[in-house]
C-alpha positions in Angstrom: 86.8 58.8 76.1 85.7 59.3 79.6 86.2 61.9 82.4 85.9 61.4 86.1 84.9 64.5 88.1 84.9 64.5 91.9 82.7 66.9 93.8 84.8 66.8 97.0 88.3 66.0 95.8 89.3 67.6 92.5 92.8 66.2 92.8 91.3 62.9 91.7 89.7 64.3 88.5 91.0 62.4 85.5 90.5 61.9 81.8 90.3 58.3 80.5 91.0 57.7 76.9 90.6 54.5 74.9 91.2 53.7 71.2 91.1 50.6 69.1 92.1 51.3 65.5 93.3 49.2 62.5 93.8 50.2 58.9 95.1 48.8 55.6 96.0 50.6 52.4 96.8 49.0 49.0 99.5 51.2 47.3 100.3 49.0 44.3 97.6 46.6 43.0 98.0 43.1 44.6 101.7 43.8 45.5 102.5 46.7 47.9 100.5 47.2 51.1 100.7 49.1 54.3 99.0 48.3 57.6 98.8 50.5 60.7 97.2 50.1 64.1 97.0 52.2 67.3 95.8 51.2 70.8 95.2 53.4 73.8 94.0 51.8 77.0 93.9 52.2 80.7 96.2 49.5 82.1 97.3 48.2 85.5 100.8 49.4 86.3 101.7 46.4 88.5 99.9 43.1 89.1 101.0 43.3 92.7 99.5 46.8 93.3 95.9 47.7 94.2 93.5 46.3 91.6 90.1 47.8 90.6 87.3 46.9 88.2 87.1 49.0 85.1 88.3 52.6 85.1 85.7 54.3 87.3 87.6 54.3 90.6 90.6 56.5 91.2 93.6 54.2 91.4 97.3 55.2 91.5 98.1 51.7 90.2 96.6 52.5 86.8 98.2 54.3 83.8 97.4 55.2 80.3 99.3 53.1 77.8 99.4 53.9 74.1 101.1 52.3 71.2 101.1 52.3 67.5 102.6 50.2 64.7 103.2 50.7 61.0 103.9 47.8 58.7 104.6 48.1 54.9 104.9 44.8 53.0 105.0 43.2 49.6 103.4 40.0 48.5 103.1 38.0 45.4 103.9 34.7 43.6 107.2 33.5 42.3 107.1 31.6 39.0 103.8 30.0 40.0 105.6 27.8 42.5 105.5 29.8 45.8 103.8 32.7 47.5 106.1 35.2 49.1 105.8 38.0 51.6 108.4 40.4 52.9 107.4 42.8 55.7 108.9 45.5 57.9 107.1 46.4 61.2 107.9 49.3 63.5 106.2 49.6 66.8 106.4 52.3 69.6 104.7 52.3 73.0 104.8 54.4 76.1 102.9 54.8 79.4 102.2 57.6 81.9 103.5 55.5 84.8 105.4 52.3 85.5 107.8 50.3 83.3 107.1 52.2 80.1 107.1 55.7 81.5 110.9 56.3 81.2 110.8 56.7 77.4 109.3 55.3 74.3 109.8 51.6 73.8 110.4 50.6 70.2 110.5 47.4 68.2 111.8 47.1 64.6 111.6 43.8 62.8 111.9 42.2 59.3 110.0 39.0 58.4 110.0 37.0 55.2 108.1 33.9 54.1 107.8 31.6 51.2 104.9 29.2 50.9 104.9 26.4 48.3 101.8 26.3 46.1 102.7 23.8 43.5 104.4 20.4 43.9 104.6 17.1 42.2 102.9 15.7 45.3 99.6 17.5 45.8 99.3 16.4 49.5 102.7 17.8 50.4 103.3 21.4 51.4 106.4 23.4 52.4 107.4 26.8 53.7 110.4 28.9 54.6 110.4 31.7 57.1 112.9 34.2 58.5 112.8 37.0 61.1 115.2 39.6 62.4 114.3 42.2 65.1 115.4 44.4 67.9 113.4 45.8 70.9 114.8 49.0 72.6 113.9 50.9 75.8 115.7 54.1 76.7 119.3 53.4 77.8 118.8 49.8 78.6 120.4 47.1 76.4 118.5 46.1 73.3 116.7 42.8 73.0 117.7 41.1 69.8 116.2 38.0 68.0 116.8 36.3 64.7 115.3 33.0 63.3 115.3 30.9 60.2 113.0 27.8 59.8 111.7 25.4 57.2 108.5 23.5 57.5 107.1 20.5 55.6 103.4 19.4 55.9 101.5 16.4 54.7 97.7 16.1 54.4 96.7 12.6 55.4 93.1 13.1 54.4 90.8 16.2 54.0 90.4 16.5 57.8 93.9 15.7 59.0 97.4 17.2 58.3 100.7 16.8 60.0 103.9 18.9 59.9 107.5 19.1 61.1 109.8 22.1 61.1 113.4 22.7 61.9 115.6 25.8 62.0 118.0 28.1 64.0 117.3 30.9 66.5 119.6 33.5 67.9 118.7 35.9 70.8 119.9 37.5 74.0 116.8 36.8 76.1 118.8 35.2 79.0 121.7 37.7 79.1 121.6 41.1 77.2 125.4 40.9 76.7 125.5 37.4 75.2 123.7 36.2 72.1 122.9 32.4 72.1 122.3 30.3 68.9 120.4 27.1 69.1 118.6 24.6 66.8 114.8 24.5 66.9 112.4 21.7 66.0 108.7 21.4 66.1 106.0 18.8 65.1 102.3 19.1 65.1 98.9 18.1 63.8 95.8 19.9 62.6 92.5 18.1 62.7 89.2 19.5 61.4 86.5 16.7 61.9 83.8 19.2 60.8 83.9 22.7 59.3 82.9 24.0 62.7 85.5 22.2 64.8 89.3 22.5 64.8 92.0 20.9 66.9 95.6 22.0 66.6 98.6 20.4 68.4 102.2 21.5 68.4 105.3 20.5 70.4 108.9 21.3 70.1 112.1 22.9 71.3 112.8 26.7 71.2 114.7 29.5 73.0 113.1 28.6 76.4 113.4 24.8 76.0 110.1 22.9 75.6 107.4 24.8 73.8 103.9 23.5 73.0 100.4 24.6 72.1 97.0 22.9 72.1 94.0 24.7 70.6 90.4 23.5 70.4 87.5 25.5 69.0 84.0 24.6 68.1 80.9 26.6 67.1 77.2 25.9 66.5 74.5 28.2 65.3 74.1 29.7 68.8 77.3 29.0 70.7 81.1 29.2 70.5 83.7 27.2 72.5 87.4 27.6 72.9 90.2 26.0 74.9 94.0 26.4 74.8 97.0 25.3 76.7 100.4 26.6 75.8 104.0 27.2 76.8 105.9 29.9 74.9 108.2 32.9 75.1 106.1 36.0 75.6 107.4 39.2 73.9 105.4 42.0 75.5 106.5 44.9 73.2 105.0 43.1 70.2 101.5 43.3 71.6 101.4 46.8 73.2 100.6 48.6 69.9 98.2 46.0 68.5 94.5 46.8 68.6 93.2 43.4 69.7 89.5 42.6 69.6 89.2 40.4 72.7 87.8 37.0 73.8 84.1 38.1 73.9 84.4 39.6 70.4 86.0 36.5 69.0 83.3 34.2 70.5 80.5 36.3 69.2 82.1 36.7 65.8 82.5 32.9 65.5 78.9 32.2 66.6 77.5 34.5 63.9 79.4 32.8 61.1 76.5 30.6 60.0 73.9 33.4 60.1 76.1 36.2 58.6 78.6 34.7 56.1 80.0 38.1 55.0 82.9 38.9 57.4 82.4 42.7 57.2 78.7 42.5 58.0 79.5 39.9 60.7 82.1 42.2 62.3 79.6 45.1 62.4 76.9 42.9 63.9 79.3 41.6 66.5 80.3 45.1 67.6 76.6 46.2 67.8 75.5 43.1 69.7 78.2 43.6 72.4 77.6 47.3 72.7 73.9 46.9 73.1 74.3 44.2 75.8 76.9 46.2 77.7 79.4 43.3 77.4 83.1 44.4 76.9 84.7 43.0 73.8 87.9 42.3 75.8 87.2 41.4 79.4 90.5 40.0 80.7 90.3 37.7 83.7 93.3 39.3 85.4 95.6 42.2 84.7 98.4 41.7 82.2 102.0 41.9 83.3 103.5 45.3 82.3 107.1 44.6 81.3 109.4 45.0 78.4 111.5 41.9 78.9 110.8 38.5 77.3 109.5 35.9 79.7 108.3 32.3 79.8 104.5 31.9 80.0 102.5 28.7 80.5 98.8 29.4 80.2 95.5 27.6 80.1 92.4 29.4 78.8 88.8 28.2 78.5 85.8 30.2 77.3 82.4 29.8 75.8 79.4 31.9 74.7 75.8 30.9 74.4 73.1 32.9 72.5 69.4 32.6 72.8 66.5 34.6 71.5 66.4 36.9 74.6 69.4 35.7 76.6 73.2 35.4 76.1 75.9 34.0 78.4 79.7 34.6 78.3 82.3 32.8 80.5 86.1 32.8 80.5 88.6 31.1 82.9 92.3 31.5 82.7 95.4 30.4 84.6 99.0 31.4 83.9 102.5 30.9 85.3 105.0 33.5 84.2 108.8 33.1 84.7 111.6 35.5 84.3 114.3 34.5 81.8 117.8 34.8 83.1 118.8 37.5 85.6 116.4 40.1 84.2 116.9 43.3 82.2 117.5 45.6 85.2 114.3 47.5 84.5 112.0 48.0 87.5 108.8 46.0 86.8 106.8 43.2 88.2 109.7 40.7 87.6 112.0 42.8 89.7 109.6 42.1 92.6 109.1 38.4 91.8 110.9 36.1 89.3 107.7 33.9 89.1 104.2 35.2 88.9 101.0 33.1 89.1 97.6 34.4 88.1 94.2 32.7 87.8 90.5 33.5 87.8 87.3 33.6 85.9 84.6 36.1 84.8 81.2 35.7 83.3 78.0 37.5 82.4 74.4 36.8 81.7 72.4 39.3 79.5 68.6 39.4 79.2 66.9 41.5 76.6 64.0 43.3 78.3 63.0 44.9 74.9 64.6 45.6 71.6 66.3 48.7 73.2 66.9 47.6 76.8 69.0 44.9 78.4 69.8 43.7 81.9 73.3 42.2 82.5 74.5 40.3 85.6 78.3 40.2 85.7 80.8 38.6 88.1 84.4 37.7 88.4 87.3 36.5 90.6 91.0 36.8 90.1 94.1 35.8 92.1 97.7 36.9 91.8 100.8 35.8 93.7 104.6 35.8 93.3 107.6 33.9 94.6 108.1 36.8 97.1 104.6 38.3 97.2 101.6 37.0 99.1 98.4 36.2 97.2 96.0 39.0 96.4 92.4 38.6 95.2 89.8 40.8 93.5 86.1 39.8 93.5 83.2 41.7 91.9 79.5 41.3 91.2 77.4 43.8 89.3 74.0 44.4 87.8 73.9 46.6 84.7 70.8 48.2 83.0 71.4 49.5 79.4 69.0 51.3 77.1 69.2 53.1 73.8 68.1 56.7 73.8 68.4 57.1 70.0 70.3 55.9 67.0 73.6 57.1 68.4 73.0 57.5 72.1 72.6 55.1 75.0 72.4 55.3 78.8 73.3 52.8 81.5 72.9 52.3 85.3 75.1 49.9 87.2 74.9 48.6 90.8 78.3 47.0 91.8 80.0 45.4 94.8 83.8 44.8 94.8 86.2 43.4 97.4 90.0 43.5 97.1 92.2 41.6 99.6 95.9 42.3 99.8 98.8 42.2 102.1 99.7 45.6 103.5 103.1 45.6 101.7 101.6 45.0 98.3 98.4 47.0 98.1 95.4 48.5 100.0 92.4 46.2 100.7 89.0 47.7 100.3 85.3 47.1 100.0 83.2 49.0 97.5 79.5 49.4 97.0 78.7 51.7 94.1 75.9 53.0 91.9 77.1 54.5 88.7 75.3 56.0 85.6 76.6 57.0 82.2 75.4 58.4 78.9 77.3 57.4 75.7 77.3 59.0 72.3 78.8 57.6 69.1 79.8 59.6 66.0 
């Protein structure tokens, strides 16, 4: 939690809350479980409005978004032949301003899955999956989706497996008043040339036409690398309540696999390492689109992390093209300003350990946003951060930052910022 206090303009005083929480409870031994998560974050109201770095500056284009989810489920094995899972998930999200401010947005869904575990052909696998859900926002029409799919996989050798799947999907993504049903099909390949490298490919047909995904990940004792290229239907309400770790967290966690095999201890070490260096677990390259409607997203992402004895480097680059499906939901959001939204940019940081308790971090980033009816905006920032521990549960930091935001007068306010900020943090 943070609080901004202005000496000369108390109207700008504000409280900034953030929360990342996940929990799991086993109610019946090895059968009935319940998971819950909550996420509170300061988010950009519109990608076309004035952008800022972090949550320090006063910005009317920022709002507090909160969401939570609860998900009871059962799992087990049927007659020694298949593993099953049946799950209900309820999510609710709201925001102080913008698209989600009119009322709580809710999503309710059922999912079921069967995974074959025994077959006359040991290299052959199979699964069946089904889903049924509805997303609601105030008085607007509900978004509905249903799916049923079967998948067959075959392991060519210990490193390579292939799969095909087919099924049916029904939704009203393009027109809230009309539900469309279509056949779906997908094929793909998973290749793990070593235990530290994975390549996954998928291509097929879905609700938005062609869908595909390419994932590459590799790690060494002191580095982690990731690349992905995908085209899919983005369902924003499914992610608003999830407490997500972030790219920098994932990279650090992967790089520590060899040195810290235990996942619980590795998670704690990852959190500590990022906090000590002043590197944010989730440092998005550009602001996410705040909308409740499903849209088409084509995205490329590349990131890596390098770790030395006294130095560490993080780098992420992303590019996305987002396209409205159909005529839109009628909700005032970024897609009501532009049916196509393009975003790109990169950010990076270099951290040097001055001592066991003090670090110096150089951070920089650039992001660009444009739409079919909106001129391009850009946000550029460079900062130098000094962080030191004051005790077991206290730390202090001092940051020198320069930021420039360029925008058309109709979409935002351009500005230049030079700032020196300090903070003291306590953990409990």
